[in-house]
KEFI-318801 format. One record per residue (C-alpha): residue in three letters; x, y, z; residue number from 1. Coordinates in steps of 0.001 Angstrom, whole numbers, plus 524288, in hexadecimal, padded with zeros to 5 digits. Layout:
! KEFI-318801
{pafi "ALA",{X,Y,Z},NUM}
...
//
This chain:
! KEFI-318801
{pafi "MET",{A2C95,65A1D,E3378},1}
{pafi "GLU",{A3063,6678E,E3775},2}
{pafi "ASN",{A3DFA,66BF1,E3AB1},3}
{pafi "LYS",{A3E8C,66D06,E497A},4}
{pafi "ALA",{A48E7,676B1,E4D70},5}
{pafi "HIS",{A514D,671DD,E5880},6}
{pafi "HIS",{A584E,67B10,E617A},7}
{pafi "TYR",{A6657,676F9,E6325},8}
{pafi "ARG",{A6C07,67EF7,E6E22},9}
{pafi "TYR",{A7944,6789A,E6D1D},10}
{pafi "ILE",{A7BA2,67F80,E601B},11}
{pafi "GLU",{A7D13,68C2E,E67A3},12}
{pafi "TRP",{A8948,6867B,E6DE4},13}
{pafi "LYS",{A8F14,68063,E61BC},14}
{pafi "SER",{A9C0B,68581,E5D38},15}
{pafi "PRO",{A9E12,68943,E4F03},16}
{pafi "ASP",{AA5FF,67CCD,E4D30},17}
{pafi "GLU",{A9AB4,67486,E5222},18}
{pafi "MET",{A9115,67B74,E493E},19}
{pafi "HIS",{A9A6D,6797C,E3DE7},20}
{pafi "PHE",{A9B18,66B02,E4120},21}
{pafi "SER",{A8C2D,66A78,E4151},22}
{pafi "SER",{A8BD7,670C1,E33E8},23}
{pafi "LEU",{A9590,666BD,E2ED4},24}
{pafi "GLN",{A8D1B,65BC6,E342F},25}
{pafi "TRP",{A8132,66188,E2D59},26}
{pafi "LYS",{A88AC,66263,E2094},27}
{pafi "SER",{A8CDF,6543E,E21D9},28}
{pafi "GLU",{A7F13,64FA3,E24B4},29}
{pafi "LEU",{A797D,65765,E1962},30}
{pafi "ASN",{A83D2,65211,E1004},31}
{pafi "PHE",{A805E,6444B,E1443},32}
{pafi "ILE",{A71FA,64700,E11EE},33}
{pafi "LYS",{A7549,64C3D,E046B},34}
{pafi "ASP",{A7BF2,63F42,E0152},35}
{pafi "GLU",{A703B,637E9,E0693},36}
{pafi "HIS",{A6752,63FD2,DFDB8},37}
{pafi "ARG",{A6EED,63ABC,DF20A},38}
{pafi "PHE",{A6E16,62CE5,DF75C},39}
{pafi "PHE",{A5F4A,62DBC,DF8EF},40}
{pafi "GLU",{A5D87,63358,DEB53},41}
{pafi "ASP",{A656E,62818,DE5B0},42}
{pafi "MET",{A5E3A,61E20,DEDEE},43}
{pafi "LEU",{A50EC,6231B,DE9B4},44}
{pafi "LYS",{A552D,622CB,DDB71},45}
{pafi "GLU",{A5A9C,61513,DDD0C},46}
{pafi "TYR",{A4E15,60FB9,DE2E5},47}
{pafi "THR",{A4466,616B5,DDA0F},48}
{pafi "MET",{A3E5E,60A36,DD4A1},49}
{pafi "PRO",{A3BD0,603C3,DE1E2},50}
{pafi "ILE",{A35F4,61083,DE6A6},51}
{pafi "ILE",{A2CD6,6118A,DDAF0},52}
{pafi "GLU",{A2902,60332,DDBCE},53}
{pafi "SER",{A25F3,60436,DEA45},54}
{pafi "GLN",{A1C44,60F57,DE859},55}
{pafi "LEU",{A249B,6186E,DF0B5},56}
{pafi "PHE",{A277A,6221B,DE5F7},57}
{pafi "THR",{A1F24,62D16,DEBBF},58}
{pafi "VAL",{A256B,62B58,DF91A},59}
{pafi "VAL",{A331F,62B34,DF368},60}
{pafi "ARG",{A3032,636DB,DEAAF},61}
{pafi "GLU",{A2CAE,63E8D,DF6ED},62}
{pafi "LEU",{A394B,639F7,DFD56},63}
{pafi "ILE",{A4106,63E41,DF160},64}
{pafi "GLN",{A3AC7,64BB3,DF267},65}
{pafi "GLN",{A3E4F,64C3D,E00C9},66}
{pafi "LEU",{A4C31,64817,DFD74},67}
{pafi "ASP",{A4D15,65305,DF36B},68}
{pafi "HIS",{A47DF,65CB2,DFD5F},69}
{pafi "SER",{A51B6,6579B,E074A},70}
{pafi "ARG",{A5CB5,65983,DFD74},71}
{pafi "LYS",{A58B3,667AC,DFB56},72}
{pafi "ASP",{A57D6,66A0B,E09FF},73}
{pafi "LEU",{A652D,663D8,E0B8B},74}
{pafi "VAL",{A6B51,66D72,E01FA},75}
{pafi "LEU",{A657E,678F4,E0963},76}
{pafi "LEU",{A69B3,6738A,E1681},77}
{pafi "GLU",{A777E,670FC,E118F},78}
{pafi "GLN",{A784A,67F12,E0D23},79}
{pafi "LYS",{A73AC,683F2,E1A6A},80}
{pafi "VAL",{A7DA3,67B7E,E2182},81}
{pafi "ASN",{A888E,6801C,E187F},82}
{pafi "ASP",{A84BD,68E5A,E1A46},83}
{pafi "HIS",{A83F7,68C4A,E28F0},84}
{pafi "SER",{A9171,6862E,E2930},85}
{pafi "ASN",{A9713,6914B,E210C},86}
{pafi "ARG",{A9107,69B5C,E2A29},87}
{pafi "LEU",{A97E9,694E6,E3593},88}
{pafi "GLN",{AA4F1,696D9,E2EC4},89}
{pafi "LYS",{AA1FD,6A545,E2CD1},90}
{pafi "LEU",{A9D55,6A64D,E3ADE},91}
{pafi "LEU",{AAA14,6A08E,E3FEC},92}
{pafi "GLU",{AB200,6AA1E,E37E2},93}
{pafi "ASP",{AAA73,6B5B6,E3D94},94}
{pafi "ILE",{AAAD3,6B291,E4C1A},95}
{pafi "ASP",{AA5EA,6BFD3,E50C1},96}
{pafi "THR",{A9797,6BD1B,E4DC1},97}
{pafi "PRO",{A90EC,6B67F,E596D},98}
{pafi "ARG",{A837A,6B9E6,E53FF},99}
{pafi "GLU",{A86A3,6B27D,E4788},100}
{pafi "GLY",{A8A88,6A6BD,E4FB0},101}
{pafi "ARG",{A7D19,6A6CC,E561D},102}
{pafi "ILE",{A7657,6A7B4,E48FD},103}
{pafi "TYR",{A7ECE,69CC0,E43CC},104}
{pafi "ARG",{A7B46,693EB,E4F4E},105}
{pafi "ASP",{A6CD3,696A6,E4D16},106}
{pafi "GLU",{A6E5B,69317,E3EBB},107}
{pafi "HIS",{A75C0,686D2,E42E3},108}
{pafi "LYS",{A6A12,682A5,E4B28},109}
{pafi "ILE",{A60B2,684F2,E3FE7},110}
{pafi "LEU",{A6955,67D8C,E3673},111}
{pafi "LEU",{A6AD3,6725E,E401A},112}
{pafi "ASN",{A5BFE,6711F,E409E},113}
{pafi "GLU",{A5B2B,67152,E31C5},114}
{pafi "VAL",{A6570,666AC,E3055},115}
{pafi "ILE",{A5EB8,65E2A,E3A89},116}
{pafi "HIS",{A5170,66013,E341D},117}
{pafi "PHE",{A56C7,65CF9,E2697},118}
{pafi "SER",{A5DAA,650F2,E2BC3},119}
{pafi "ARG",{A5136,64BDB,E321D},120}
{pafi "GLN",{A493D,64DFA,E25CF},121}
{pafi "TYR",{A53A4,6476F,E1DA1},122}
{pafi "LYS",{A5466,63B8A,E2682},123}
{pafi "ARG",{A45AB,639FE,E257B},124}
{pafi "LEU",{A4667,63AE4,E16A2},125}
{pafi "LYS",{A5185,6311D,E1641},126}
{pafi "LYS",{A49A3,62783,E1E53},127}
{pafi "ASP",{A3DCE,62926,E1568},128}
{pafi "ILE",{A45FD,626D1,E092D},129}
{pafi "PHE",{A4BFD,61A6A,E0EAE},130}
{pafi "GLU",{A3EA3,61570,E12EB},131}
{pafi "ALA",{A38AC,617DB,E057B},132}
{pafi "VAL",{A43C4,61169,DFE05},133}
{pafi "THR",{A4411,605EF,E0773},134}
{pafi "LYS",{A356D,6040C,E05D9},135}
{pafi "ALA",{A36A4,6048C,DF706},136}
{pafi "LEU",{A4197,5FA85,DF6FF},137}
{pafi "LYS",{A3A33,5F170,E0032},138}
{pafi "GLN",{A2E37,5F205,DF78F},139}
{pafi "GLN",{A366E,5EF2D,DEB92},140}
{pafi "ARG",{A3CC4,5E38E,DF247},141}
{pafi "GLN",{A2F75,5DE55,DF667},142}
{pafi "LYS",{A2A6D,5DF3E,DE873},143}
{pafi "ARG",{A3601,5D751,DE3A6},144}
{pafi "LEU",{A3423,5CCEB,DEE11},145}
{pafi "LEU",{A257A,5CB27,DEC2D},146}
{pafi "PRO",{A21DE,5C143,DE1B4},147}
{pafi "LYS",{A1AF0,5C6DA,DD5D3},148}
{pafi "GLU",{A0DC6,5C0CD,DD2C9},149}
//
């Protein structure tokens, strides 16, 4: 799915404080996702045997690759958000640059779109991981409940 760029006109009217608050929200969301990455890695390690037994190994291997890719994207996005936040501090210290404020707002819009796109992709990946592990555990439970002939 491609990254559809949204045009948020209200950003043009945001104050520096509001943009700073947005950046803090992004940082918080990205930190939470980083913790979730660790949780999913642990979960997939914990349920390796049910996954292998349920013939879902190829599906889960693809999900693990997507999770790794997501982790790398997360690091890059965190760096962009941190740089963006630091630029706002410099911008506030040098008030006499209205052109820089315009450029900063444009970058804020672009970064907002990137964070939204990453979040959507991550939520889809999270759903796929839960579905695969749930399916593997259900199949394992069914095997235990069925009588052996």
